[in-house]
TORKOL-4160 file (C-alpha; in steps of 0.2 Angstrom, whole numbers, padded with zeros to 4 digits, m for minus):
287
<pt num="1" X="m0218" Y="m0041" Z="0095"/>
<pt num="2" X="m0205" Y="m0049" Z="0107"/>
<pt num="3" X="m0204" Y="m0069" Z="0108"/>
<pt num="4" X="m0215" Y="m0078" Z="0121"/>
<pt num="5" X="m0213" Y="m0092" Z="0133"/>
<pt num="6" X="m0226" Y="m0101" Z="0142"/>
<pt num="7" X="m0238" Y="m0090" Z="0149"/>
<pt num="8" X="m0233" Y="m0075" Z="0138"/>
<pt num="9" X="m0217" Y="m0070" Z="0147"/>
<pt num="10" X="m0205" Y="m0066" Z="0135"/>
<pt num="11" X="m0191" Y="m0076" Z="0132"/>
<pt num="12" X="m0173" Y="m0072" Z="0137"/>
<pt num="13" X="m0161" Y="m0067" Z="0125"/>
<pt num="14" X="m0143" Y="m0063" Z="0126"/>
<pt num="15" X="m0143" Y="m0048" Z="0135"/>
<pt num="16" X="m0152" Y="m0039" Z="0150"/>
<pt num="17" X="m0170" Y="m0035" Z="0148"/>
<pt num="18" X="m0175" Y="m0017" Z="0143"/>
<pt num="19" X="m0183" Y="m0015" Z="0160"/>
<pt num="20" X="m0180" Y="m0025" Z="0176"/>
<pt num="21" X="m0188" Y="m0023" Z="0194"/>
<pt num="22" X="m0181" Y="m0034" Z="0207"/>
<pt num="23" X="m0188" Y="m0034" Z="0226"/>
<pt num="24" X="m0197" Y="m0018" Z="0223"/>
<pt num="25" X="m0204" Y="m0010" Z="0239"/>
<pt num="26" X="m0213" Y="0008" Z="0239"/>
<pt num="27" X="m0216" Y="0019" Z="0253"/>
<pt num="28" X="m0223" Y="0036" Z="0259"/>
<pt num="29" X="m0216" Y="0039" Z="0273"/>
<pt num="30" X="m0219" Y="0025" Z="0284"/>
<pt num="31" X="m0234" Y="0018" Z="0273"/>
<pt num="32" X="m0231" Y="0004" Z="0262"/>
<pt num="33" X="m0241" Y="0007" Z="0245"/>
<pt num="34" X="m0234" Y="m0009" Z="0236"/>
<pt num="35" X="m0220" Y="m0022" Z="0241"/>
<pt num="36" X="m0212" Y="m0035" Z="0232"/>
<pt num="37" X="m0213" Y="m0030" Z="0213"/>
<pt num="38" X="m0203" Y="m0042" Z="0202"/>
<pt num="39" X="m0205" Y="m0040" Z="0184"/>
<pt num="40" X="m0198" Y="m0038" Z="0167"/>
<pt num="41" X="m0203" Y="m0033" Z="0152"/>
<pt num="42" X="m0196" Y="m0039" Z="0133"/>
<pt num="43" X="m0189" Y="m0028" Z="0119"/>
<pt num="44" X="m0201" Y="m0021" Z="0108"/>
<pt num="45" X="m0215" Y="m0027" Z="0121"/>
<pt num="46" X="m0232" Y="m0014" Z="0126"/>
<pt num="47" X="m0232" Y="m0019" Z="0146"/>
<pt num="48" X="m0247" Y="m0012" Z="0154"/>
<pt num="49" X="m0246" Y="m0010" Z="0175"/>
<pt num="50" X="m0265" Y="m0009" Z="0179"/>
<pt num="51" X="m0274" Y="m0008" Z="0196"/>
<pt num="52" X="m0288" Y="0000" Z="0204"/>
<pt num="53" X="m0288" Y="0020" Z="0210"/>
<pt num="54" X="m0275" Y="0022" Z="0222"/>
<pt num="55" X="m0265" Y="0006" Z="0220"/>
<pt num="56" X="m0249" Y="0014" Z="0216"/>
<pt num="57" X="m0250" Y="0014" Z="0197"/>
<pt num="58" X="m0243" Y="0030" Z="0193"/>
<pt num="59" X="m0232" Y="0030" Z="0210"/>
<pt num="60" X="m0223" Y="0015" Z="0201"/>
<pt num="61" X="m0220" Y="0024" Z="0186"/>
<pt num="62" X="m0212" Y="0037" Z="0197"/>
<pt num="63" X="m0199" Y="0024" Z="0201"/>
<pt num="64" X="m0197" Y="0016" Z="0185"/>
<pt num="65" X="m0192" Y="0035" Z="0178"/>
<pt num="66" X="m0181" Y="0039" Z="0192"/>
<pt num="67" X="m0192" Y="0054" Z="0200"/>
<pt num="68" X="m0193" Y="0044" Z="0217"/>
<pt num="69" X="m0180" Y="0031" Z="0223"/>
<pt num="70" X="m0188" Y="0016" Z="0231"/>
<pt num="71" X="m0187" Y="0009" Z="0250"/>
<pt num="72" X="m0180" Y="m0009" Z="0245"/>
<pt num="73" X="m0177" Y="m0016" Z="0228"/>
<pt num="74" X="m0169" Y="m0012" Z="0211"/>
<pt num="75" X="m0174" Y="m0005" Z="0194"/>
<pt num="76" X="m0164" Y="m0008" Z="0181"/>
<pt num="77" X="m0161" Y="m0003" Z="0162"/>
<pt num="78" X="m0152" Y="m0014" Z="0151"/>
<pt num="79" X="m0142" Y="m0020" Z="0168"/>
<pt num="80" X="m0140" Y="m0003" Z="0174"/>
<pt num="81" X="m0148" Y="0003" Z="0191"/>
<pt num="82" X="m0155" Y="0018" Z="0187"/>
<pt num="83" X="m0157" Y="0023" Z="0206"/>
<pt num="84" X="m0139" Y="0018" Z="0212"/>
<pt num="85" X="m0130" Y="0025" Z="0196"/>
<pt num="86" X="m0118" Y="0038" Z="0197"/>
<pt num="87" X="m0122" Y="0055" Z="0186"/>
<pt num="88" X="m0116" Y="0051" Z="0171"/>
<pt num="89" X="m0122" Y="0034" Z="0169"/>
<pt num="90" X="m0139" Y="0039" Z="0177"/>
<pt num="91" X="m0140" Y="0054" Z="0162"/>
<pt num="92" X="m0137" Y="0040" Z="0148"/>
<pt num="93" X="m0151" Y="0031" Z="0155"/>
<pt num="94" X="m0162" Y="0045" Z="0153"/>
<pt num="95" X="m0156" Y="0049" Z="0137"/>
<pt num="96" X="m0163" Y="0032" Z="0132"/>
<pt num="97" X="m0181" Y="0034" Z="0139"/>
<pt num="98" X="m0194" Y="0047" Z="0136"/>
<pt num="99" X="m0210" Y="0051" Z="0145"/>
<pt num="100" X="m0229" Y="0054" Z="0142"/>
<pt num="101" X="m0237" Y="0063" Z="0155"/>
<pt num="102" X="m0255" Y="0061" Z="0158"/>
<pt num="103" X="m0262" Y="0078" Z="0153"/>
<pt num="104" X="m0247" Y="0081" Z="0139"/>
<pt num="105" X="m0236" Y="0093" Z="0152"/>
<pt num="106" X="m0234" Y="0105" Z="0137"/>
<pt num="107" X="m0227" Y="0121" Z="0141"/>
<pt num="108" X="m0241" Y="0132" Z="0136"/>
<pt num="109" X="m0232" Y="0147" Z="0131"/>
<pt num="110" X="m0224" Y="0138" Z="0119"/>
<pt num="111" X="m0226" Y="0132" Z="0101"/>
<pt num="112" X="m0228" Y="0112" Z="0099"/>
<pt num="113" X="m0211" Y="0115" Z="0088"/>
<pt num="114" X="m0203" Y="0122" Z="0103"/>
<pt num="115" X="m0210" Y="0110" Z="0117"/>
<pt num="116" X="m0202" Y="0096" Z="0105"/>
<pt num="117" X="m0186" Y="0105" Z="0105"/>
<pt num="118" X="m0182" Y="0105" Z="0124"/>
<pt num="119" X="m0176" Y="0088" Z="0127"/>
<pt num="120" X="m0165" Y="0090" Z="0110"/>
<pt num="121" X="m0158" Y="0105" Z="0116"/>
<pt num="122" X="m0155" Y="0098" Z="0134"/>
<pt num="123" X="m0148" Y="0082" Z="0129"/>
<pt num="124" X="m0138" Y="0083" Z="0112"/>
<pt num="125" X="m0128" Y="0095" Z="0103"/>
<pt num="126" X="m0138" Y="0098" Z="0086"/>
<pt num="127" X="m0137" Y="0116" Z="0079"/>
<pt num="128" X="m0154" Y="0125" Z="0077"/>
<pt num="129" X="m0155" Y="0119" Z="0060"/>
<pt num="130" X="m0155" Y="0100" Z="0062"/>
<pt num="131" X="m0166" Y="0103" Z="0080"/>
<pt num="132" X="m0178" Y="0111" Z="0068"/>
<pt num="133" X="m0176" Y="0096" Z="0057"/>
<pt num="134" X="m0180" Y="0082" Z="0068"/>
<pt num="135" X="m0194" Y="0092" Z="0077"/>
<pt num="136" X="m0204" Y="0093" Z="0060"/>
<pt num="137" X="m0201" Y="0075" Z="0058"/>
<pt num="138" X="m0208" Y="0069" Z="0075"/>
<pt num="139" X="m0221" Y="0081" Z="0072"/>
<pt num="140" X="m0225" Y="0074" Z="0056"/>
<pt num="141" X="m0225" Y="0055" Z="0063"/>
<pt num="142" X="m0238" Y="0060" Z="0074"/>
<pt num="143" X="m0249" Y="0067" Z="0060"/>
<pt num="144" X="m0245" Y="0085" Z="0066"/>
<pt num="145" X="m0237" Y="0091" Z="0050"/>
<pt num="146" X="m0241" Y="0110" Z="0048"/>
<pt num="147" X="m0243" Y="0114" Z="0068"/>
<pt num="148" X="m0225" Y="0118" Z="0072"/>
<pt num="149" X="m0231" Y="0135" Z="0075"/>
<pt num="150" X="m0248" Y="0132" Z="0087"/>
<pt num="151" X="m0249" Y="0133" Z="0104"/>
<pt num="152" X="m0255" Y="0120" Z="0116"/>
<pt num="153" X="m0271" Y="0130" Z="0118"/>
<pt num="154" X="m0276" Y="0132" Z="0100"/>
<pt num="155" X="m0277" Y="0113" Z="0098"/>
<pt num="156" X="m0289" Y="0099" Z="0104"/>
<pt num="157" X="m0283" Y="0087" Z="0118"/>
<pt num="158" X="m0279" Y="0072" Z="0108"/>
<pt num="159" X="m0268" Y="0083" Z="0096"/>
<pt num="160" X="m0260" Y="0088" Z="0111"/>
<pt num="161" X="m0258" Y="0070" Z="0117"/>
<pt num="162" X="m0251" Y="0066" Z="0099"/>
<pt num="163" X="m0239" Y="0083" Z="0102"/>
<pt num="164" X="m0233" Y="0075" Z="0118"/>
<pt num="165" X="m0229" Y="0058" Z="0112"/>
<pt num="166" X="m0220" Y="0067" Z="0097"/>
<pt num="167" X="m0209" Y="0075" Z="0111"/>
<pt num="168" X="m0206" Y="0060" Z="0121"/>
<pt num="169" X="m0199" Y="0052" Z="0105"/>
<pt num="170" X="m0188" Y="0066" Z="0103"/>
<pt num="171" X="m0172" Y="0058" Z="0106"/>
<pt num="172" X="m0176" Y="0041" Z="0098"/>
<pt num="173" X="m0181" Y="0034" Z="0115"/>
<pt num="174" X="m0176" Y="0014" Z="0118"/>
<pt num="175" X="m0191" Y="0015" Z="0132"/>
<pt num="176" X="m0205" Y="0024" Z="0133"/>
<pt num="177" X="m0216" Y="0027" Z="0149"/>
<pt num="178" X="m0235" Y="0032" Z="0147"/>
<pt num="179" X="m0247" Y="0039" Z="0161"/>
<pt num="180" X="m0263" Y="0034" Z="0157"/>
<pt num="181" X="m0261" Y="0040" Z="0138"/>
<pt num="182" X="m0282" Y="0038" Z="0134"/>
<pt num="183" X="m0288" Y="0049" Z="0150"/>
<pt num="184" X="m0297" Y="0062" Z="0146"/>
<pt num="185" X="m0300" Y="0059" Z="0127"/>
<pt num="186" X="m0317" Y="0052" Z="0119"/>
<pt num="187" X="m0316" Y="0033" Z="0114"/>
<pt num="188" X="m0312" Y="0036" Z="0095"/>
<pt num="189" X="m0300" Y="0049" Z="0099"/>
<pt num="190" X="m0291" Y="0036" Z="0112"/>
<pt num="191" X="m0292" Y="0022" Z="0100"/>
<pt num="192" X="m0284" Y="0032" Z="0086"/>
<pt num="193" X="m0269" Y="0037" Z="0100"/>
<pt num="194" X="m0269" Y="0017" Z="0104"/>
<pt num="195" X="m0267" Y="0014" Z="0084"/>
<pt num="196" X="m0253" Y="0028" Z="0083"/>
<pt num="197" X="m0244" Y="0019" Z="0100"/>
<pt num="198" X="m0244" Y="0002" Z="0090"/>
<pt num="199" X="m0237" Y="0010" Z="0073"/>
<pt num="200" X="m0223" Y="0016" Z="0086"/>
<pt num="201" X="m0217" Y="0000" Z="0093"/>
<pt num="202" X="m0221" Y="m0009" Z="0075"/>
<pt num="203" X="m0211" Y="0002" Z="0063"/>
<pt num="204" X="m0197" Y="0006" Z="0078"/>
<pt num="205" X="m0196" Y="m0009" Z="0092"/>
<pt num="206" X="m0199" Y="0003" Z="0104"/>
<pt num="207" X="m0201" Y="m0003" Z="0123"/>
<pt num="208" X="m0216" Y="0004" Z="0129"/>
<pt num="209" X="m0221" Y="0004" Z="0149"/>
<pt num="210" X="m0239" Y="0010" Z="0152"/>
<pt num="211" X="m0252" Y="0014" Z="0164"/>
<pt num="212" X="m0269" Y="0011" Z="0161"/>
<pt num="213" X="m0285" Y="0003" Z="0166"/>
<pt num="214" X="m0295" Y="0008" Z="0150"/>
<pt num="215" X="m0298" Y="m0011" Z="0145"/>
<pt num="216" X="m0302" Y="m0006" Z="0127"/>
<pt num="217" X="m0285" Y="0002" Z="0125"/>
<pt num="218" X="m0278" Y="m0013" Z="0136"/>
<pt num="219" X="m0285" Y="m0028" Z="0125"/>
<pt num="220" X="m0282" Y="m0020" Z="0109"/>
<pt num="221" X="m0261" Y="m0014" Z="0113"/>
<pt num="222" X="m0255" Y="m0024" Z="0127"/>
<pt num="223" X="m0244" Y="m0039" Z="0125"/>
<pt num="224" X="m0244" Y="m0042" Z="0143"/>
<pt num="225" X="m0250" Y="m0033" Z="0159"/>
<pt num="226" X="m0247" Y="m0032" Z="0178"/>
<pt num="227" X="m0259" Y="m0031" Z="0192"/>
<pt num="228" X="m0258" Y="m0021" Z="0207"/>
<pt num="229" X="m0269" Y="m0026" Z="0221"/>
<pt num="230" X="m0272" Y="m0012" Z="0234"/>
<pt num="231" X="m0279" Y="m0025" Z="0247"/>
<pt num="232" X="m0264" Y="m0035" Z="0246"/>
<pt num="233" X="m0251" Y="m0023" Z="0243"/>
<pt num="234" X="m0243" Y="m0030" Z="0230"/>
<pt num="235" X="m0243" Y="m0039" Z="0212"/>
<pt num="236" X="m0257" Y="m0051" Z="0211"/>
<pt num="237" X="m0254" Y="m0057" Z="0192"/>
<pt num="238" X="m0244" Y="m0053" Z="0176"/>
<pt num="239" X="m0250" Y="m0061" Z="0160"/>
<pt num="240" X="m0257" Y="m0056" Z="0144"/>
<pt num="241" X="m0274" Y="m0048" Z="0145"/>
<pt num="242" X="m0284" Y="m0063" Z="0139"/>
<pt num="243" X="m0275" Y="m0075" Z="0152"/>
<pt num="244" X="m0278" Y="m0064" Z="0166"/>
<pt num="245" X="m0298" Y="m0061" Z="0160"/>
<pt num="246" X="m0301" Y="m0080" Z="0157"/>
<pt num="247" X="m0290" Y="m0088" Z="0172"/>
<pt num="248" X="m0287" Y="m0074" Z="0184"/>
<pt num="249" X="m0275" Y="m0078" Z="0199"/>
<pt num="250" X="m0287" Y="m0067" Z="0210"/>
<pt num="251" X="m0305" Y="m0063" Z="0212"/>
<pt num="252" X="m0300" Y="m0045" Z="0212"/>
<pt num="253" X="m0290" Y="m0048" Z="0194"/>
<pt num="254" X="m0304" Y="m0056" Z="0188"/>
<pt num="255" X="m0316" Y="m0041" Z="0194"/>
<pt num="256" X="m0306" Y="m0030" Z="0186"/>
<pt num="257" X="m0304" Y="m0038" Z="0170"/>
<pt num="258" X="m0322" Y="m0043" Z="0167"/>
<pt num="259" X="m0329" Y="m0024" Z="0171"/>
<pt num="260" X="m0344" Y="m0022" Z="0161"/>
<pt num="261" X="m0342" Y="m0015" Z="0143"/>
<pt num="262" X="m0359" Y="m0006" Z="0146"/>
<pt num="263" X="m0351" Y="0008" Z="0156"/>
<pt num="264" X="m0339" Y="0012" Z="0142"/>
<pt num="265" X="m0320" Y="0013" Z="0142"/>
<pt num="266" X="m0315" Y="0021" Z="0159"/>
<pt num="267" X="m0308" Y="0039" Z="0157"/>
<pt num="268" X="m0304" Y="0041" Z="0177"/>
<pt num="269" X="m0288" Y="0051" Z="0177"/>
<pt num="270" X="m0282" Y="0043" Z="0192"/>
<pt num="271" X="m0267" Y="0051" Z="0198"/>
<pt num="272" X="m0256" Y="0057" Z="0188"/>
<pt num="273" X="m0235" Y="0061" Z="0188"/>
<pt num="274" X="m0239" Y="0080" Z="0182"/>
<pt num="275" X="m0255" Y="0090" Z="0189"/>
<pt num="276" X="m0256" Y="0103" Z="0174"/>
<pt num="277" X="m0249" Y="0108" Z="0161"/>
<pt num="278" X="m0233" Y="0125" Z="0163"/>
<pt num="279" X="m0236" Y="0142" Z="0160"/>
<pt num="280" X="m0218" Y="0145" Z="0155"/>
<pt num="281" X="m0202" Y="0136" Z="0154"/>
<pt num="282" X="m0186" Y="0134" Z="0159"/>
<pt num="283" X="m0176" Y="0133" Z="0146"/>
<pt num="284" X="m0162" Y="0124" Z="0154"/>
<pt num="285" X="m0170" Y="0108" Z="0155"/>
<pt num="286" X="m0185" Y="0098" Z="0147"/>
<pt num="287" X="m0202" Y="0095" Z="0156"/>
């Protein structure tokens, strides 16, 4: 876990942060979604982006992984701006990140092994045998040893999420991005996925940025969380989940963090980065 300063903020090290957002404004056409977003994510930190439906959580994630350009501001990975970088630098940044989409976004016409192999084929010069060895290792790490030849439709939703996680980690990324990883999962399966995420961070020191409004998951695994306020159109709180619950910086944050546990873990799918799994792949690039 990263070192902490007052208020749970990561202590600045000798180098740049794995992820740093500076004065970010997001728009759809003339409509401002969020503005003046500034935050840093520490190395090895599990950082959660929270907010109600329509607050721009998944839109922010799209900006962070370079799918959308901000109207204003910068997004830095180890000090390099992913938006303004030249093509070669940008490719290097993308090589260091992995993404777990909300529904997994596995290619339905490919086996699990073939799905996990896609980023290795796109971003490395490994031969077929070496790729196969890496694929087997990644599937084993998420508990799917022996399922290499299965297709996504042949396994459960929780197993598909784990297979997608194996693909997201295929390149040993420095930073992983998750879009509502517990969405659509029952509480037991969601808790097991949380355990896997913690194991990944603790074993490899991976920095994780996750969109979620599942309080059970947030309190279990998040080091810090950021709240996007749809009314204020900006971030109105950042800190440990406990501090945001016990001393909320706004009424909206307090209501969000103190939602009744009687309703169970939230499983609203929200706005995903990928609307549905693909039926056939373009072997020229990883999905």
